[in-house]
N, C-alpha and C positions, 0 to 999 in steps of 0.2 A: 481832450476836447480840441479835435482838429477838425482842419476848414477845408480840408482835401487831399487827396491819395493820387500815386499812381500806381502802373504794373510795369516793371523791368521788364528786360529785355531776354527774362526767364519765367516769366509769369510771376513773379513775386510783388509781394503788397508792401509798399510802402507810401510813410505817410508824414506828414511834419506838425507834434503836437507843441500845447500853448505852457508855459509855464503857468505859475501862481503866484503873479506878480505881488499881490495882497501880502503874502508870507516869504519876501525875502529876507537872508540872513537867519528866518527860522530853521530849525532840523530837517524839515522836511521840505523843502525848498527844493526845485527842478529846474533848472533852466529848460528852453523848447528845447526838445530833442527830434531828432528825424529816428522813425521806426522803423524797422522791416517788420511787417507786422504779420510773422507768424501763426499759423493755423492752432485753434487754442490758447493762446498767451492775453493775460491782462494787462492793459495799459495802465493802469498802474492807479487810475485814479478811486480814491478810496471813502473820496468825502467833496467838499466843494475847493478844498485845501489841501489834505495829505495824499502826497503820492509817492507810488512805492520808489527805492532807491535803482540803481540801472541793473546790478547785479542780484536781485531776486531772482528764484530761479524760474518763478512763474511770470516772470517779465520779457515781452519781447528782445529782440537784440538791437539795441543803443547804437546809430554810426554815427553819430554826430551829436553835440552839446553847440548851443549857441549864444547863451546868456539870458538875457530876457528879450520881449520882444512879441510879436503878435504874427503868426505863423498865419499864411494864406495860401496862396497857389502851390502846387506840385506839380509838376511834367518829366517825364523822361525822354530825352533826348535822342530819336532813330532815326536820325535824316545821315545826311554826306555832307550838306554845307559846311560847318564848323569844322574845323581841325578833330582827326580821326581819336584823337585824347577824349570827347565830348560826347562821344558815339556808346550810348546806353547808360547816359550818368545824368544825376537827376538835378534839378533847378528846382530850388524852395528857397519862398519868398516871407519878407520878412515885411509887413507892413509899417509897422512903428519909429523905424529906424529904417527904414527905404534901401533894404537890401534884397539883391539874386543872389545867391548864393549857389553854389555847384559843387556838389559832391560827385567826384568817380568814382563807382566800387570794384571792388575786388573780394572773390569768392573765398572767404577764408573758411574752412572747414564745415557746419552745416546752415552758414550766415554769410555776411560777409562784412571787410570793413571798407573803408570810406577816406578818401584822402578830398576836405574839402579847399572850396577858394573862393573868396568876395568878386564874385561873377561882376558886379556892377552896383551901384551904390549911388545915391544923389547926391547935388555939390549944391551949395547956398541955399538958396529959400524958394526952390521953386516945387516944392510940395510932391517930392516923389514917393508916393506911397501905392505899392505896388499891391495890386488885388489878387488878379492870375494870369496865368501865363498857358502860352499852345505854342506848339508848331506847326509853321503853315507848310505849304505843298510847296514852296521854296527852300524850304530847310532852314527859314530865318524864324528868330525867337520871338512872340509876340506878347507883350506885359501889357496889358490893363492896369492903369493908376485911376486913382480917387476917393471918395467915403469922407467923411466930416470936417466938409468945409476945404478940402483939399483940390487941388486940380484936378480933373478926368481928364483922359487924355490914354492913348494907346501907342508904346514905342514899339518901333522896327528894330531888332538885333541882329545882324546879316554879317557877314567876313569883308571885310574890303575886296578880298581880290579872288576868294574861293565861292566857286558856284556848284550846286547840287546834279547829283550824276545825274542824265539823263532817263526818265522813266515815265512810263512802264516799257519804254521800244517797241521791237517788233512782236508780232503779236497771233502770227497768222496762222502757225501749228498751235496744238494740243501741249505740246512740249513748253512752245513760247510763250504760251498763257500762263502752264503752271509755273515755269523760271520768273514769270514777271511779279506773280503772286508773293513769292517767296522771299522777293525781294525788295518787294515794296517797302516804303519808308511810313514812319510811323501807322503800322499799320491798324493799332487798332481807334486810331484816327475818322470820324465820318466820311472826310473827303476821301482819305485812303481806300476805307472800305468802297464806297462809292466807285472807286477800279477797279481794286484786286478780286471782290465778292463775285459779280458777271463772268469776270474771266478763270475763277476758280469754279464754276457751276459748269462752265463749256468747257474746261481741260479735263476735267472727270478726275475720279476719289482714281485711279488706278497711276496717275501721273504724280500724285503728291506720295504714292506709296514708295515707288521707285527713288523719288527726289529724299525721301527722310532715310534710303535706308543705302545711301549712296554715300558710300563713307570718303570719296574724294571732294564730295563736296564741301563748301562752307560750311562752318556748326550754326553759323545765324541761318543759314537759311534751311537746313533740315530742322530744325528747331520750328522753326515757321512752317514746314511740313506736316507737321508733329501736331502744332497747334490748327489749322486748317482741317486736317481728318479730323480731328477732334470737334470743332463746331459746326462744321459743313459736311462732314459726311458720316457720321455716329462714331468717329474711332476708329485706333489703326486695325485695328482685328487681331484674333489671337497669333494668327502667321505673322507678323509684322512684329509684336511683342517678342517672342520668342526670337527675333532675330537680333531684336536692338537692345534685350538684355544683355546680351553678350559683347555690345557695343564701346568698343577702346574710353569714348568720349563720356566721363561720366555725367557730362549736362544732358547726353543724347540719353541716357537711360533715364535719369532723374524726371524728362518730360514725358517721356513712355511710360512709366508708374501713373505720371497725373492722369494722363491720360487716360489711362486704366480705370484709376477712381474714379473717373466720369463718363465714362461713358459705358463699361459691363456691368451686364443685370448683377444685380448685387449679390446672389450666392455664389458668383464667381469671380469677384473682387479675391476676395482673401487667397486663395488657390493662384491667384495670378500675377498676385503683387510679391508672395512670399519668398520669391527669388532675387529679388531686387530687396527687400526686408534683411537678407543675407551680404547686401552691395558691402564692400569694405571704403566706400567714399560716403562720408558723412551727410553731404548733402543730398543723396539719392538714397541713403535711409530715413532720412527726418521726411522726404516727399512720401515717401513711401509709407512712412506709418500714418500719414495725413490721409492717403488715399482709406487706409483703415476707420478714420474716424466716421462714429457715425451710422457706420454699416447696422442692419435691421440685425437681430440674434445676437447672438452669444459666438465669441470665436475659438475655435481652436486645432489640433493638427501639432503632432510633432517639430516639423519644420518649422513653422509657426514661433512655436513658444522658446526653441533653441535660438531662433536668429534674434527674436526681443528682446531674450535674459544679453545674450552679447552684447544688443544697443543700446544696454541700459549702462553699459559699462565703455562709451564711448569715450576716446577724448576732446570731442564735442559738446560742449553742454546743451546744447537746442538740438542737437540728436537724442540723444538721451531723455531729455526732458518730453520729447514727440514721443518715445517707447513708453516712458512715463504712464503719458497720457491714455494709451490703447489698453493700461491693466484692466481696466474697469471694464470694458465688452470680452475678458477672459470667460470661460466655463471658469468654474471650482476648479476642475482640475486642470484646468490647463494653468490659471493661475499659479498652482500649486507648483507644478513642474516648472513657470518659470522662477519662482521665488526659489525651486531647491538648483537649479542651473545657474540665476544669477551668485550662488553663494561662490561659484568656481572661476566668479571675473571680479573679485575682490568687494572692498565695501563702497566704492563710490557704484556699484551697480545697486546693492542693498537699500541703500539711500532714494535712488532713482525707484528702487523696486516699491519701497515703503512710501513711496510719494504718489506713486500709482496707484495704490492701495486706499487713501486718504478717498481716491474717487469711489470705491466697494463699499464702505462705510462710514455714514455721515453720523455726526456729533462727534466725543470726546472721543481719539483716539491715543490706545496708554499704550498701542504696538509702534508706532515710530518715535516714542520717546524709548523704548530700548534699543531700537537701531541706532536712534539718535547718539543714547548715550555710549554703545559700546564706539561711535566716533570720534567723540569728544575725547573721551579715554586711553586713543590712541594713537602714536605718533606720524600721522596723517597729515595731508597739505591740508595749509588753510584755508583752499577751496574746497574741497569736499567736507571741511567742517564747518564752512559758511554755510554749506547746503543742506549739513544734517540740522543744525539752526534752525534754518526757515521750516526744514521739514517737519519741527518738534512746535515752531511759531501755527502753523497752519493746523497741526496736531489739537491745538488751543481752540482752533475755527478761525487762528487770522488774528492781525489787529482791526481793528474798525468797528470798534461799539461804539456805531453813533446812536448821538442822542442818548446814551448809557451814563456819559462821563463828557464832563466839560471838554471843551474842542482841542485842547492841550494836550488833552491827552488819546486821541482817535489812533494815535500811531501806537498805541502800549498797552492798550488793555483788550483782553481778550474779548471775542465775541460769544466765546460760549460761556456759561454759569458753570465753572470751576467747585463751587463747596462739594458737590456731590462726590465730588475724585479726590477731597484735600487728604485720605489716608495711601490712597494709589502714589501720589503725587508727593507727599513729602519727601521717603528718601530721594527722590529725585530733585529735587529743590536745595537738599545737604549739598548733592554732589554738584550740579551746576555752580552755588555758588562758593564752594570751594575750588572749581577751574576757572572763575574770575579772579583776575582778567588774565589772556593769555599772552599778550603781548603784542597781538596782530591786533590792529588798528580796527580794520573792520569784522572784522569778527568780534570785537571788544563790544561793538557799537551792537552788532544783534545780538550778541551773549547780552548785552544788558537789553536791550527790549523783550528778550523772553523774560529775564528775570522781572522785568517790571510787569508782565502780563503776568504772572504768578505770581505779585507780593508775597514776599517772603519775609516775615518776622525775625529779620537778623541784622541785628546791628554791626557784630565784625563787616557783614556782607555793604551794608551802609557806609563804612570808612573806605571800604576798596573801593567804592564806585566815586565817593566825593574825593580821593586821591588819583582820580583821573584830572581832575581842575588843576590846574596848576598856573602858574606868571606866564608862563607861555604857551598854554592848549590856545586852540581857537575857542573864540566866542561861543560860535555854532557847537562846535563838541560841548562847550562849558553845557549849554544850555542842555542840548539832548542828555548828558548826565546828572543834572539838575532836575528834570523830569524823571529821569530813574528813578533817583531818591525820593521825590514824591510818592514814589510806587510802590515804597520801601514803606511799611508800617512797624517799623522798629520805635522803641524809644529811644529820642534824641539825649545824647551828652554834651556837655560841652565844647567838646569838638568838632563833634558835628553841627553844631551850629553854629560854631565860628566859621566851618567852612563853607556853609550854606550861604553864611549872610558875604564873605566874603565873592565867593561863585555869585552872588548874584550883584552887587555893586561893582562888580571888575567889568560886568559886563558891556557897561554904553565908557570904559575906558577904552576894555579891548576894542571895541568897534571902533571906536574913534581913530585909536590907532592905525587900525589896518584901513581905516577910510571906507569902511564900509555901510552901507544903506539899510533902513526900517521903512518900510509899510503902513499900511492902514491895520493889519493882523496884529503887529508887532506886541501895542499896549495890551491891545485884549486877551492874547497868549499869554502872553507875562503875566498879566496879572490876575488869570485861573491858575496859573503857575504858584506864583506867590500866597493865593486864598489857600491854596490847597499846604504848601509849607508851613504857612503860621498857623493851620486850623491841627498840625500836628505839633506845634509847636511854638505857644503862645507869645513867647518873649523873643520870639526871634526879631520883631520889627525895633526892639531896645538895640538888640546886638546889630543890627546892621545901622543903624545912625551912626553907634559910635566907630565904625569899619574907617579907614583912613581912606579918602578920596571921597566917603560921601558927599553930596549937595550937588550934584550937575542933573541938571533940568529932567534927564531920564528918570531921579531916584524920587523926582514927589511922586508916584506910582507906589513907592513904598511907605510913603506916611499914611496912604491909607488906615493902615491896619495899628497905628501908634493907638495904644490908650488916651483919652479924652485930659488926662490930668498930665 
């Protein structure tokens, strides 16, 4: 639910996504988030309310979170008036709380990390509600405000002492014209294009090839030369590709393979991309994988499959997930080769190969459970185990059975009908139940979700799930495990009933203690959960009213299922 987006200096796309404010304090509430929207990723919205956690393998990189708000404009600063630390940074706007936030990006593996700064906020009752931002020809940041009865206007933010560098400068010779083009501030803006596009046409293709391959020039200017060649002159060409694939600067290699994917004839792309696919840099590898996405026909070739198998084991999650997205495009022989080769690189590669296999076979996927169980039963890192659990969730068709279950269970019920696969799943459910809990907080949360999707009839598991709810546990975590418990259709004994009743009553006490808020969806979702729990234990309401601490305003909801007498 994004309002705006912007391209960064490396051509990467960024956006500022809304939160689900009506679901605050519910387990699936996610704050406003700035995404690096890598190709093929899922922005996380499975329903109007339920959004995926940041660490799901199919999520885009999350660069920053800013709590509640209403995201509006996004702009990337590519000018010279502001101090150098702002060059290439993002400005993101929040309408509700009147904030202009700045994110300074730093390359990290196949994506970025970001250092955030509160750049500008409203003071007093002046109605500062920013709606959009743009960088002007003078390097100032222009911010529009208004909407919903607030005072409209445009603010100009400029540096008190600094002015922008002179541009375009001398443009007499072809070399000067090309140099002006690659130094253009805000090159994607209409006012900048109006100047550099005619200069580029006049300078000619060869000047930009010279600039792109000149390793003595600033990297940012070489990147712009590659982009201009791609946009205005049909691409960088095979000779330049060969030159750039061994360039010492990873950003240059990444932009070169990006250009291949957009300008080469389809039947030549795979061959041209393969050397980049074997690159040691995770960012280059991810961009190389993205250049292959969506090609017509199927992919094959020993060099390609060998490089792809290695990428599946990358230390960078977004690099290996990008490689997994190529798996559905392989010939059967190439897929078999990747599957065999990936075993040489460990279980991380095996998990991501299986993740790719999901795209080759629709419906229930037992193979991913085989891989996932091998990972969970071994002494491996929580990160790879979390990816294995997510793999198994996807093997059940993912969560998000919208309309088939009450909304409280949207993120806890499989989209596929699992009844035809009960015999195959039974031994896996037993093993998964034995593995819970692991002691790792995030892994237990997602393993609990997976078990909720499988709905095991297991009283012992129910006891272990309810044991996660303690006097010190967070109310949002408590609600998560109460929902998981509601998806376990085992007979309830007195200990189960007491734990559920205590957990429900203490929700409001814990929320008050921590100063947490609820919004309009809280009562509806809690009511759906409560109904499900009472349907499985009709004496639960009696146990609730006997709990110490019962009688707060939020407990009125529990009175709805008390017997009339």
